[in-house]
C-alpha positions as CSV (number, residue, x, y, z in Angstrom):
1,M,0.0,0.2,0.2
2,L,2.8,2.5,0.7
3,D,4.7,1.9,-2.6
4,Q,2.0,4.0,-4.4
5,Y,3.0,7.4,-1.9
6,D,5.8,9.4,-3.2
7,P,8.7,9.9,-0.7
8,M,7.4,13.8,-0.1
9,L,4.3,12.5,1.7
10,M,6.2,9.5,3.5
11,Q,8.5,12.5,4.6
12,R,4.8,14.1,5.9
13,M,3.5,11.2,7.4
14,L,6.4,10.9,9.5
15,A,6.2,14.6,10.8
16,V,3.3,14.6,11.2
17,R,3.7,11.5,14.1
18,L,6.9,12.7,15.6
19,R,5.4,15.8,16.3
20,Q,2.5,14.2,17.8
21,L,4.5,11.8,20.2
22,R,6.3,15.5,21.0
23,Y,3.5,16.5,22.2
24,K,2.8,13.2,24.4
25,T,6.4,13.9,26.4
26,G,5.5,17.5,26.7
27,L,8.8,18.4,26.1
28,S,9.2,21.5,23.7
29,Q,11.3,21.9,20.7
30,R,13.9,23.7,22.1
31,Q,14.3,20.9,24.7
32,I,14.8,18.2,22.2
33,A,17.5,20.6,20.4
34,L,19.6,21.0,24.5
35,R,18.8,17.2,24.7
36,T,20.1,16.3,20.9
37,E,22.2,18.7,20.8
38,W,21.1,20.2,17.9
39,S,19.7,23.2,17.0
40,I,16.3,24.5,16.9
41,N,15.9,25.0,13.5
42,K,16.7,21.1,12.5
43,V,13.8,19.7,14.4
44,N,11.6,22.7,13.1
45,R,12.5,21.3,9.6
46,I,12.0,17.6,10.7
47,E,8.6,18.7,12.1
48,N,7.7,20.6,9.3
49,A,9.1,17.7,6.7
50,D,11.6,20.8,5.6
51,S,14.2,17.8,5.6
52,T,14.4,14.0,5.9
53,I,15.9,12.3,9.2
54,S,18.6,10.0,9.1
55,I,17.7,6.5,10.8
56,T,20.4,7.8,13.6
57,D,18.4,10.7,14.3
58,L,15.1,9.1,14.2
59,N,16.7,6.6,16.8
60,A,17.9,9.8,18.9
61,L,14.6,10.7,18.6
62,L,12.5,7.8,19.3
63,G,14.4,7.2,22.6
64,L,13.8,10.9,23.8
65,Y,10.1,9.8,23.8
66,Q,10.2,6.6,25.0
67,L,8.3,5.0,21.8
68,T,8.0,1.1,23.6
69,D,6.0,-0.3,20.6
70,P,8.0,-2.2,18.6
71,Q,5.5,-2.7,15.5
72,E,5.2,1.5,15.8
73,D,9.1,1.4,15.9
74,E,9.7,-0.4,13.1
75,K,7.2,1.7,11.4
76,L,8.5,5.2,11.7
77,R,11.7,3.3,10.5
78,D,10.3,2.2,7.4
79,W,8.8,5.5,6.9
80,A,12.0,7.3,7.2
81,R,13.7,5.0,4.6
82,R,11.4,5.4,1.9
83,A,10.7,9.1,2.8
84,R,14.6,9.5,1.7
85,Q,14.0,7.7,-1.8
86,P,14.2,9.4,-5.0
87,G,10.5,10.3,-5.9
88,W,9.3,11.0,-9.7
89,I,9.5,14.8,-9.1
90,R,13.0,15.1,-7.2
91,P,15.3,15.2,-10.4
92,N,13.6,18.1,-11.2
93,A,13.3,19.5,-7.8
94,A,16.7,21.9,-8.8
95,S,14.4,23.6,-11.3
96,V,11.6,23.6,-9.5
97,D,10.6,25.1,-6.4
98,L,9.7,22.9,-3.6
99,R,6.3,24.4,-2.9
100,T,5.1,23.0,-6.4
101,C,7.5,20.2,-5.8
102,R,4.9,19.1,-2.6
103,H,1.9,19.4,-4.5
104,L,3.0,17.2,-7.9
105,A,3.8,14.8,-4.7
106,Y,0.7,14.9,-3.1
107,Q,-1.4,15.0,-6.1
108,T,0.0,12.3,-7.5
109,S,-0.5,10.2,-4.0
110,A,-4.0,10.9,-3.6
111,S,-6.9,8.6,-3.8
112,R,-9.3,11.2,-4.0
113,I,-8.5,14.9,-5.6
114,L,-11.5,17.7,-5.8
115,M,-10.5,20.8,-7.7
116,L,-12.0,23.8,-7.5
117,D,-11.6,26.9,-9.8
118,T,-12.8,30.4,-10.6
119,L,-10.7,31.6,-12.8
120,L,-8.9,28.8,-15.5
121,I,-9.2,25.2,-15.8
122,P,-7.0,23.2,-13.1
123,D,-3.8,22.7,-15.0
124,L,-4.3,18.6,-14.0
125,L,-6.9,18.4,-16.8
126,R,-5.1,20.5,-19.7
127,T,-4.5,19.6,-22.8
128,D,-0.2,20.7,-23.7
129,D,-1.2,23.1,-25.7
130,F,-4.0,24.9,-23.6
131,N,-1.5,24.6,-20.5
132,R,1.1,26.1,-22.9
133,H,-1.1,29.0,-23.9
134,V,-2.1,29.3,-20.2
135,R,1.4,29.5,-19.1
136,R,2.1,32.3,-21.7
137,A,-0.4,34.6,-20.5
138,T,-0.3,34.4,-17.0
139,T,3.5,34.7,-16.3
140,G,3.5,38.4,-16.0
141,E,6.9,40.3,-17.1
142,A,8.9,37.0,-17.1
143,P,7.5,35.0,-20.0
144,L,8.7,31.5,-19.4
145,T,11.9,30.5,-22.3
146,D,11.3,27.2,-24.7
147,E,13.4,25.4,-22.5
148,Q,11.2,26.4,-19.4
149,H,8.3,25.1,-21.3
150,R,9.9,22.0,-22.5
151,L,10.9,21.2,-18.8
152,Y,7.2,21.6,-17.4
153,S,6.1,19.5,-20.6
154,Q,8.4,17.1,-19.0
155,I,7.1,17.4,-15.5
156,D,3.3,17.3,-16.9
157,T,4.4,14.2,-19.1
158,A,5.4,12.0,-15.6
159,R,2.6,13.4,-13.5
160,R,0.6,12.0,-15.8
161,A,2.4,8.9,-15.7
162,Q,2.5,8.7,-12.4
163,L,-1.5,9.0,-11.8
164,A,-2.3,6.6,-14.6
165,K,-0.9,4.0,-11.9
166,R,-4.1,3.9,-10.1
167,A,-7.3,2.9,-11.9
168,D,-9.6,3.3,-8.9
169,R,-7.9,7.7,-8.6
170,E,-11.4,9.8,-7.9
171,L,-10.8,12.9,-9.6
172,R,-13.9,15.7,-9.2
173,V,-13.9,19.3,-10.0
174,V,-16.4,21.9,-9.7
175,I,-15.6,25.4,-11.8
176,D,-17.3,28.3,-12.8
177,E,-18.9,28.4,-15.9
178,A,-16.5,31.6,-17.0
179,V,-14.0,29.3,-17.0
180,L,-15.1,26.9,-19.8
181,L,-15.6,30.6,-22.4
182,R,-11.9,32.1,-21.3
183,P,-10.4,30.8,-24.1
184,F,-6.2,30.7,-24.6
185,G,-4.5,30.5,-27.5
186,S,-6.9,29.9,-30.7
187,I,-10.7,29.3,-30.1
188,D,-9.7,25.5,-31.6
189,T,-7.2,25.4,-28.9
190,T,-9.9,26.3,-26.7
191,I,-12.6,23.9,-28.0
192,N,-10.1,20.9,-28.3
193,Q,-9.7,21.3,-24.3
194,L,-13.2,21.4,-23.9
195,Q,-13.3,18.1,-25.7
196,H,-10.5,16.9,-23.9
197,L,-12.9,17.5,-21.0
198,R,-16.0,16.5,-22.5
199,R,-14.1,12.5,-23.2
200,L,-12.8,12.6,-19.6
201,T,-16.3,12.7,-18.6
202,E,-18.1,10.5,-21.2
203,T,-15.5,7.4,-19.7
204,G,-16.1,8.5,-16.1
205,T,-12.5,9.3,-15.2
206,L,-13.5,13.2,-14.1
207,Q,-16.5,13.9,-12.6
208,M,-17.4,17.8,-13.5
209,Q,-19.9,20.2,-11.6
210,V,-20.6,23.8,-13.0
211,V,-21.5,26.7,-10.7
212,P,-23.3,29.5,-12.3
213,W,-21.4,33.2,-12.2
214,D,-23.1,34.3,-9.2
215,G,-23.2,31.3,-7.6
216,W,-19.7,31.9,-6.6
217,I,-20.4,35.7,-5.7
218,A,-23.4,34.2,-3.2
219,H,-20.6,32.3,-1.0
220,R,-18.5,35.4,-1.0
221,G,-15.2,34.2,-2.1
222,Q,-13.2,33.4,-5.5
223,P,-11.9,29.6,-4.2
224,R,-9.1,28.3,-6.1
225,F,-8.1,25.3,-4.2
226,E,-7.5,21.5,-4.4
227,L,-8.3,18.7,-1.6
228,L,-6.3,15.9,-1.2
229,E,-7.4,12.9,0.3
230,F,-5.4,10.1,0.8
231,D,-6.6,5.9,1.5
232,H,-3.7,5.7,4.7
233,P,-5.4,6.4,7.9
234,D,-2.0,8.5,8.9
235,A,-2.0,10.6,5.7
236,P,-4.4,13.3,6.8
237,P,-5.9,15.8,4.1
238,I,-4.5,18.3,2.6
239,V,-5.6,21.3,0.7
240,V,-3.4,23.0,-1.8
241,S,-4.2,27.1,-2.8
242,H,-4.0,28.3,-5.7
243,L,-5.6,31.8,-4.3
244,T,-2.3,33.2,-4.4
245,G,-0.9,32.0,-7.6
246,Y,2.2,30.3,-8.2
247,P,3.5,28.7,-6.5
248,P,0.7,26.9,-4.7
249,E,0.1,26.6,-1.1
250,S,0.1,23.3,0.5
251,L,-2.1,23.8,3.6
252,Y,-2.2,21.0,6.5
253,D,-4.1,22.8,9.5
254,P,-7.4,20.6,10.0
255,A,-9.4,23.3,11.0
256,E,-8.5,25.0,7.5
257,V,-8.5,21.6,5.4
258,E,-12.1,21.7,7.3
259,H,-12.9,24.7,6.5
260,F,-12.5,24.4,2.6
261,R,-13.9,21.1,2.5
262,A,-17.1,23.0,3.9
263,V,-16.5,25.3,1.2
264,A,-16.1,22.7,-1.4
265,S,-19.6,21.4,-0.3
266,R,-21.2,24.1,-0.5
267,L,-20.7,25.0,-3.4
268,A,-21.3,21.6,-5.2
269,D,-24.8,22.0,-4.0
270,A,-25.1,25.0,-6.1
271,A,-23.8,23.5,-9.1
272,S,-24.7,21.4,-11.6
273,S,-24.8,17.6,-11.2
274,P,-22.3,15.4,-12.7
275,D,-24.6,13.9,-14.8
276,Q,-25.2,17.0,-17.0
277,A,-21.2,17.8,-17.7
278,T,-21.4,16.6,-21.3
279,V,-23.9,18.8,-21.9
280,I,-22.7,21.5,-20.6
281,L,-19.3,21.0,-22.8
282,G,-21.3,20.6,-26.0
283,R,-22.7,23.8,-25.6
284,A,-19.8,25.6,-24.2
285,I,-18.1,24.1,-27.7
286,D,-21.2,25.2,-29.8
287,R,-21.1,29.5,-28.5
288,L,-17.3,28.9,-28.9
289,R,-18.0,28.3,-32.4
290,N,-21.4,30.4,-33.0
291,G,-22.2,32.6,-30.3
292,P,-24.0,33.6,-27.1
293,I,-25.9,30.3,-25.5
294,S,-26.9,29.5,-22.3
295,L,-24.4,26.8,-20.9
296,L,-26.5,25.7,-17.6
297,D,-30.2,25.9,-19.6
298,T,-29.8,21.6,-20.4
299,Q,-33.2,21.1,-20.8
């Protein structure tokens, strides 16, 4: 079961458990640093999954935490070994920022991915051509070089290969109706993108719901985020926020995660049903080709 998880997720799981064990002992990070002769920064980086941990250092912590369960002891050692393995994204870590690497690692490890977006079709669902035009339009004053475009295309290809390893992964998207009519590149490029979405919905690969433009206003926000959930009981859900643009920010606090889950639930209730997705996408394609038409009038 653990083989389906990226080393960066294993690192996060280990960090969460080590923090829990420290809390149980009542020790502060400063006390841990004093007893191990480490810096507080090192303790903090371990507990925030900003660095991996060696088996030697793990042994030192587990001794301080007086862990007596041999099964958990071996489990945490196994997690530490797995966290130090080279994941699929790490070869690109020198060229891509850490927050993006984490996002991709968590995303490809998730068993359920829920995406909400008011501005763009989520990058996970874009065609290569459409994605290239989106990047060109959204990188501001520093446009990507051809080499950067090639790098991101390689990463997208590798990500799709990772995602394809699990046929039972649940993909859902709740999207603003205006997003479907927002062209990037030529009209044909955008139509091809919508046809791609329609194929995903027709095959059952993707569940898509569309919210009327005033639905987002009614909920007082413009959420752009992903909710990632995992099968493992020791892997709590993670929210990846795209609201601040690039790079995405991963949120781990349970209260924040539940807030975003509630937002997702409210917007899904205001959206079209998934079985209307094919019709709505067909109407969007017709509108791009022929002019105004109501997307959500599916009668």
